[in-house]
Structure formats: C-alpha cells, structure tokens
KEKE-3310 file (N, C-alpha, C; in steps of 0.2 Angstrom, whole numbers, plus 5000, padded with zeros to 4 digits):
npx = (5234:5228:5231:5223:5210:5211:5212:5200:5191:5195:5191:5177:5174:5177:5166:5158:5158:5152:5139:5122:5118:5111:5097:5094:5085:5067:5068:5061:5049:5053:5057:5044:5038:5044:5040:5028:5011:4995:4986:4993:5003:4996:4995:4985:4980:4973:4959:4959:4972:4977:4971:4977:4990:4989:4984:4995:5004:4998:4999:5012:5015:5008:5015:5027:5024:5020:5032:5041:5035:5036:5050:5053:5047:5054:5067:5065:5062:5075:5083:5078:5081:5094:5097:5092:5100:5111:5105:5100:5111:5117:5107:5107:5110:5098:5090:5095:5092:5081:5065)
npy = (4979:4982:4996:5001:4999:5007:5019:5020:5020:5032:5041:5039:5042:5055:5062:5062:5074:5083:5096:5099:5111:5127:5136:5153:5163:5164:5162:5154:5161:5173:5169:5165:5178:5185:5178:5178:5180:5170:5173:5182:5190:5184:5177:5178:5170:5172:5163:5164:5165:5153:5144:5149:5145:5131:5128:5131:5122:5110:5112:5112:5099:5092:5096:5091:5077:5075:5079:5069:5058:5061:5062:5049:5042:5047:5042:5029:5027:5032:5022:5011:5014:5014:5001:4994:4995:4987:4975:4972:4970:4960:4949:4948:4938:4930:4936:4932:4919:4907:4902)
npz = (5169:5181:5183:5173:5178:5190:5184:5178:5189:5196:5186:5187:5200:5199:5195:5206:5213:5206:5204:5201:5189:5193:5190:5184:5195:5192:5179:5169:5169:5164:5151:5146:5146:5136:5125:5112:5116:5116:5101:5096:5083:5071:5055:5042:5028:5012:5005:4991:4988:4992:4983:4972:4974:4975:4962:4955:4959:4955:4941:4939:4943:4933:4922:4924:4924:4911:4904:4908:4902:4889:4887:4890:4880:4869:4872:4872:4858:4853:4858:4851:4838:4838:4841:4831:4818:4822:4826:4813:4806:4812:4811:4797:4789:4789:4780:4768:4767:4761:4765)
capx = (5227:5226:5232:5217:5205:5212:5210:5192:5188:5196:5186:5170:5174:5178:5160:5154:5158:5148:5133:5118:5117:5105:5094:5093:5078:5062:5070:5055:5044:5056:5056:5037:5036:5047:5036:5021:5005:4990:4982:4998:5005:4993:4995:4980:4981:4966:4958:4961:4980:4978:4969:4982:4996:4987:4984:5002:5007:4995:5001:5019:5015:5006:5020:5032:5022:5021:5039:5043:5032:5039:5057:5053:5045:5060:5073:5063:5063:5082:5086:5076:5084:5101:5098:5090:5106:5115:5101:5099:5117:5118:5103:5107:5110:5091:5087:5097:5089:5074:5061)
capy = (4979:4986:5003:5003:4999:5012:5025:5020:5021:5039:5044:5038:5046:5062:5065:5063:5081:5088:5098:5101:5119:5130:5141:5160:5164:5166:5161:5152:5167:5178:5167:5166:5185:5187:5174:5181:5176:5168:5178:5187:5190:5178:5179:5175:5169:5172:5157:5165:5164:5146:5141:5150:5141:5124:5128:5131:5115:5105:5113:5109:5091:5089:5097:5086:5070:5075:5079:5062:5053:5063:5059:5041:5039:5048:5038:5022:5028:5032:5015:5006:5016:5013:4994:4991:4993:4981:4969:4970:4967:4953:4944:4949:4931:4928:4939:4929:4912:4906:4897)
capz = (5170:5187:5181:5169:5183:5194:5180:5177:5196:5197:5182:5189:5206:5198:5194:5212:5216:5201:5207:5195:5188:5196:5185:5187:5198:5188:5172:5165:5168:5159:5144:5144:5145:5129:5119:5110:5119:5111:5097:5094:5076:5067:5048:5038:5021:5009:5001:4984:4987:4993:4977:4967:4975:4973:4955:4952:4961:4951:4935:4939:4943:4927:4917:4926:4922:4904:4902:4909:4897:4882:4887:4890:4873:4865:4874:4869:4851:4852:4859:4846:4832:4839:4841:4824:4814:4825:4825:4806:4803:4816:4808:4790:4785:4789:4774:4762:4767:4758:4768)
cpx = (5224:5226:5226:5211:5205:5210:5203:5189:5189:5192:5179:5169:5174:5171:5156:5153:5154:5141:5129:5118:5111:5103:5094:5086:5073:5064:5065:5050:5047:5056:5049:5035:5039:5043:5030:5016:5000:4987:4987:5000:5003:4993:4990:4981:4974:4965:4959:4968:4981:4976:4974:4988:4995:4986:4991:5006:5005:4998:5008:5020:5013:5011:5026:5031:5023:5028:5042:5041:5035:5046:5058:5052:5051:5066:5071:5064:5071:5085:5084:5080:5091:5102:5096:5096:5110:5112:5101:5105:5119:5114:5102:5107:5103:5088:5089:5094:5082:5070:5056)
cpy = (4983:4993:5005:5004:5005:5019:5026:5022:5029:5043:5044:5042:5053:5066:5065:5070:5086:5089:5100:5109:5121:5136:5148:5160:5167:5166:5159:5157:5172:5176:5167:5173:5187:5183:5178:5176:5173:5173:5183:5186:5184:5181:5175:5175:5168:5165:5158:5163:5157:5142:5143:5146:5133:5123:5127:5125:5110:5106:5111:5102:5089:5090:5092:5079:5070:5075:5072:5057:5055:5061:5052:5039:5041:5044:5031:5022:5028:5025:5010:5008:5014:5005:4991:4990:4987:4975:4967:4967:4960:4948:4945:4943:4928:4930:4935:4922:4912:4901:4894)
cpz = (5176:5187:5178:5174:5187:5190:5179:5184:5197:5192:5184:5196:5205:5197:5200:5215:5212:5204:5201:5195:5190:5191:5188:5189:5193:5180:5167:5164:5164:5152:5142:5143:5138:5124:5118:5113:5114:5108:5095:5087:5072:5060:5045:5031:5017:5005:4994:4983:4988:4987:4972:4967:4973:4966:4952:4954:4956:4944:4934:4939:4936:4921:4918:4923:4914:4901:4903:4904:4890:4882:4887:4883:4868:4866:4871:4861:4849:4853:4854:4840:4832:4839:4835:4819:4816:4824:4818:4803:4806:4812:4800:4786:4785:4782:4768:4762:4764:4762:4764)
residu = (MET:LYS:ALA:LYS:GLU:GLU:TRP:ILE:ASN:ARG:THR:ILE:GLU:SER:ILE:ASP:ASP:ILE:GLN:PRO:ALA:GLU:PRO:ILE:PRO:PHE:LEU:TYR:GLN:LYS:ILE:GLN:ALA:ARG:MET:PRO:GLY:ASN:GLY:GLY:ASN:VAL:VAL:LEU:ILE:SER:THR:LYS:MET:ILE:TRP:ARG:VAL:ALA:ALA:CYS:VAL:ALA:LEU:LEU:ALA:ILE:LEU:ASN:VAL:LEU:SER:VAL:ILE:HIS:PHE:HIS:LYS:SER:SER:MET:ALA:ASN:SER:GLN:SER:HIS:SER:ASN:PRO:VAL:ALA:ASN:GLU:TYR:PHE:SER:PHE:MET:ASN:THR:LEU:GLN:PHE)
# end
C-alpha cells in the first residue's frame, strides 16, 4: 500500500516542474490577418433559387408521405389476405353449425 502511495506522490510531483507553453509573439494577430475580414467572400443566393429548392423539398416530402400511405395500405391488404385463409380454416366449423 505504501509503494502505491509513493508512486502516486511521485506522479503528482512530476507535474510541478511543468511550465505553460508560450505562444509565438503576435500569433493572434497573424491568425486574424489570414482570416477574411467582414464583407469578404459573401455568396448571395437568389430568391428564385431558394423557392426552387423549397419546392423540391416540399415535393419530396409529399412523395414520401404518399409512398408511406400506399405501402401501408398494401401491407394491410396483404396481411388481411394472408390471415383470412387461416382464420377461415380455423373457424370453418362455424359454417357448418346452424343457429
């Protein structure tokens, strides 16, 4: 146990001699000089293009909803058609009974 505590203390003491890194002089100014200033490379998109993109997104959303509805209806029809023969066979004795 004592060896473990000594190892922990040596590890903690080893960081006492660490000094913070010093940046290169005027590093912040050099980085700012390389960055484009206000009003640099501004890309303007026309409203016509924005409306076209919005129309495409709306069309894709509508097609997606319609396809989900279509496949949901067809899966419901398939599940009912597959379950009907089983149900008919299971309850076939009901057809022979006279009430």
